LODRENBA-164146 format. One record per residue: residue in three letters; x, y, z of N, C-alpha, C in turn. Coordinates in steps of 0.001 Angstrom, whole numbers, padded with zeros to 6 digits, always signed. Layout:
BEGIN
ALAXYZXYZXYZ;...
***
This chain:
BEGIN
UNK+186007-053732+215176+184661-053101+215247+184828-051630+215542;UNK+184153-050786+214845+184253-049386+215150+183040-048927+216006;UNK+183316-047874+216799+182181-047441+217677+181627-046063+217315;UNK+182221-045589+216261+181801-044258+215744+181098-044270+214398;UNK+181954-044189+213412+181378-044159+212045+180609-045424+211703;UNK+181120-046605+212102+180398-047818+211823+178946-047814+212370;UNK+178849-047343+213545+177538-047307+214219+176599-046393+213494;UNK+177138-045200+213171+176301-044192+212452+175876-044739+211133;UNK+176811-045429+210400+176495-045977+209138+175469-047112+209229;UNK+175615-047972+210257+174597-049020+210473+173182-048457+210726;UNK+173100-047336+211348+171805-046786+211674+171276-045796+210579;UNK+172062-045415+209662+171606-044470+208619+170362-044836+207942;UNK+170267-045971+207359+169097-046387+206538+167820-046598+207461;UNK+167972-047401+208517+166787-047621+209343+166249-046320+209935;UNK+167224-045398+210360+166745-044131+210912+166029-043304+209812;UNK+166557-043318+208619+165857-042559+207596+164487-043104+207315;UNK+164381-044366+207235+163068-045081+207029+162052-044689+208080;UNK+162501-044720+209408+161637-044370+210470+161256-042932+210415;UNK+162299-042082+210075+161951-040631+209938+160922-040352+208856;UNK+160962-041087+207800+159952-040916+206740+158577-041466+207203;UNK+158589-042465+208092+157280-043068+208530+156599-042124+209550;UNK+157373-041421+210325+156822-040547+211408+157458-039148+211401;UNK+157333-038445+210330+158038-037161+210151+157665-036157+211216;UNK+156426-036153+211662+156000-035162+212663+156646-035429+213961;UNK+156894-036644+214344+157590-036968+215597+158986-036547+215526;UNK+159677-036815+214352+161037-036444+214214+161214-034829+214141;UNK+160203-034188+213643+160244-032737+213591+160232-032187+215042;UNK+159373-032786+215851+159275-032335+217212+160528-032680+218000;UNK+161117-033805+217751+162372-034186+218384+163542-033223+217927;UNK+163547-032896+216655+164593-031963+216214+164505-030580+216903;UNK+163276-030093+217127+163136-028849+217837+163694-029028+219251;UNK+163350-030047+219945+163818-030326+221279+165394-030422+221248;UNK+165890-031167+220314+167355-031386+220172+168065-030032+220042;UNK+167592-029254+219043+168249-027969+218760+168119-027019+219935;UNK+166991-027017+220586+166804-026120+221759+167667-026555+222913;UNK+167797-027843+223179+168525-028335+224359+170100-028131+224136;UNK+170505-028159+222919+171906-028071+222600+172397-026763+222182;UNK+171486-025775+222134+171858-024396+221737+172721-023782+222875;UNK+173693-022954+222396+174522-022220+223370+173694-021366+224280;UNK+174059-021361+225550+173381-020504+226524+174387-020264+227643;UNK+174020-020544+228897+174945-020426+229970+176093-021470+229854;UNK+175789-022584+229211+176780-023607+228826+177035-023504+227278;UNK+178223-023614+226917+178576-023678+225445+178184-024992+224878;UNK+178080-025049+223613+177702-026302+222845+178651-027469+223162;UNK+179934-027188+223221+180945-028271+223528+180622-028901+224872;UNK+180352-028126+225868+180019-028641+227216+178740-029467+227120;UNK+177784-028956+226462+176456-029660+226352+176676-031016+225556;UNK+177505-031032+224546+177719-032280+223827+178467-033319+224733;UNK+179397-032778+225580+180084-033681+226461+179184-034256+227568;UNK+178140-033405+228038+177112-033879+228938+176268-034941+228138;UNK+175886-034667+226964+175114-035715+226198+175879-036990+225970;UNK+177154-036852+225743+177976-038026+225544+177973-038854+226863;UNK+178145-038186+227974+178119-038916+229237+176730-039566+229565;UNK+175722-038924+229228+174377-039477+229420+174249-040679+228496;UNK+174713-040571+227298+174606-041695+226316+175285-042915+226884;UNK+176446-042682+227539+177113-043868+228201+176206-044415+229237;UNK+175675-043591+230183+174707-044108+231194+173501-044864+230653;UNK+172993-044334+229478+171841-044938+228839+172228-046214+227995;UNK+173533-046436+227844+174012-047581+226985+173525-047560+225590;UNK+173604-046340+224966+173069-046175+223653+174183-045880+222660;UNK+174569-046939+221899+175652-046806+220981+175408-045780+219941;UNK+174224-045603+219341+174017-044593+218450+174113-043158+218944;UNK+173681-043026+220152+173795-041730+220893+175286-041436+221169;UNK+175991-042443+221595+177434-042268+221834+178129-041810+220626;UNK+177899-042445+219495+178561-042103+218190+178132-040656+217821;UNK+176887-040351+217897+176435-039019+217506+177040-037935+218337;UNK+177040-038103+219640+177468-037060+220558+179018-037004+220605;UNK+179704-038162+220454+181186-038141+220346+181570-037342+219105;UNK+180938-037531+217996+181197-036801+216762+180924-035321+216974;UNK+179761-035011+217524+179431-033606+217784+180400-032859+218720;UNK+180787-033657+219769+181717-033041+220686+183059-032698+220013;UNK+183491-033535+219192+184777-033224+218418+184558-031971+217535;UNK+183435-032017+216814+183182-030821+215936+183012-029522+216706;UNK+182725-029604+217992+182547-028312+218751+183797-028067+219629;UNK+184872-028800+219348+186189-028468+219994+186530-029201+221247;UNK+185833-030228+221575+186265-030994+222807+187531-031805+222503;UNK+188303-031955+223576+189538-032641+223531+189364-034090+224067;UNK+190331-034984+223712+190207-036363+224342+190205-036303+225884;UNK+191036-035423+226433+191044-035282+227907+189711-034873+228438;UNK+189038-033926+227845+187675-033488+228235+186620-034631+228079;UNK+186708-035373+226957+185857-036503+226790+186079-037527+227838;UNK+187316-037863+228137+187689-038882+229150+187121-038529+230498;UNK+187342-037233+230904+186805-036769+232216+185223-036851+232320;UNK+184578-036410+231211+183096-036537+231185+182705-037987+231346;UNK+183350-038873+230547+183037-040327+230679+183353-040855+232008;UNK+184402-040402+232658+184773-040759+234015+183682-040511+235024;UNK+182994-039467+234913+181855-039128+235785+180742-040225+235720;UNK+180623-040832+234572+179566-041844+234443+179841-043073+235283;UNK+181146-043279+235569+181510-044433+236430+180940-044261+237816;UNK+180975-043087+238274+180432-042782+239598+178960-042961+239591;UNK+178253-042529+238580+176791-042586+238607+176242-043982+238014;UNK+176986-044689+237271+176492-045857+236621+177212-047113+236850;UNK+178304-047104+237578+179052-048286+237952+179650-049037+236804;UNK+179740-050378+236952+180410-051247+236038+179981-051110+234532;UNK+178703-051032+234257+178321-050836+232833+178919-049612+232161;UNK+179188-048562+232930+179777-047399+232421+181257-047571+231972;UNK+181850-048589+232622+183247-048857+232161+183233-049477+230801;UNK+182206-050235+230426+182093-050848+229075+181698-049791+228088;UNK+180607-049150+228323+180107-048156+227380+180995-046871+227402;UNK+181683-046585+228439+182585-045490+228518+183805-045728+227594;UNK+184302-047000+227565+185362-047368+226621+184947-047280+225192;UNK+183673-047696+224954+183043-047510+223572+183052-046009+223250;UNK+182574-045253+224184+182411-043780+223893+183824-043133+223638;UNK+184819-043555+224429+186116-042929+224209+186733-043430+222889;UNK+186493-044650+222515+186962-045094+221202+186299-044366+220082;UNK+184989-044080+220214+184232-043336+219179+184764-041930+219145;UNK+184983-041305+220323+185480-039870+220351+186784-039861+219615;UNK+187648-040804+219990+189054-040721+219465+188986-041000+217921;UNK+188157-041882+217544+188016-042101+216000+187656-040797+215292;UNK+186636-040108+215767+186221-038848+215150+187245-037724+215334;UNK+187934-037677+216429+188998-036759+216729+190116-036946+215753;UNK+190544-038107+215541+191680-038458+214594+191237-038066+213186;UNK+189998-038415+212797+189566-038129+211469+189514-036636+211208;UNK+189041-035873+212240+188978-034386+212108+190455-033829+211947;UNK+191276-034308+212829+192654-033823+212735+193361-034149+211375;UNK+193057-035290+210817+193640-035717+209503+193094-034831+208384;UNK+191782-034392+208522+191180-033596+207459+191578-032137+207585;UNK+192118-031700+208783+192383-030310+209010+193903-030088+209406;UNK+194769-030878+208793+196183-030738+208953+196555-030754+210420;UNK+196016-031604+211178+196350-031752+212566+195856-030716+213510;UNK+195117-029776+212959+194527-028693+213869+193368-029206+214713;UNK+193392-028861+215953+192276-029211+216824+191011-028388+216419;UNK+189863-028961+216640+188656-028240+216458+188521-026975+217419;UNK+187865-025935+216980+187742-024804+217754+186449-024910+218606;UNK+186540-024613+219913+185420-024733+220749+184223-023764+220378;UNK+183062-024246+220513+181892-023437+220296+180896-023620+221382;
***
């Protein structure tokens, strides 16, 4: 079972159907998403790692997959992802050990894919 691409693929069609059913809600959510994750005092990589940690605490597989992928694209390393996930153990206890493992598996899946597509080069932080 995959925790990254498989989850995103499983959600692709139902998410698209819901987005078509309530486009105004999704448009508002996209504005919030873009604003919350825009670079500011914190860079996008850091914000994606925070979002990944929150996704673990919320036990949201789709959120884990999306933010693990985005964290990789914005230059996060496996060590950074692991540390961010580790903080969730403090705040969320036992369930974080389960969803944290899922999040780390998803992150490593996207990280390996990115490295394979870019001749082993790590993503550049943004």
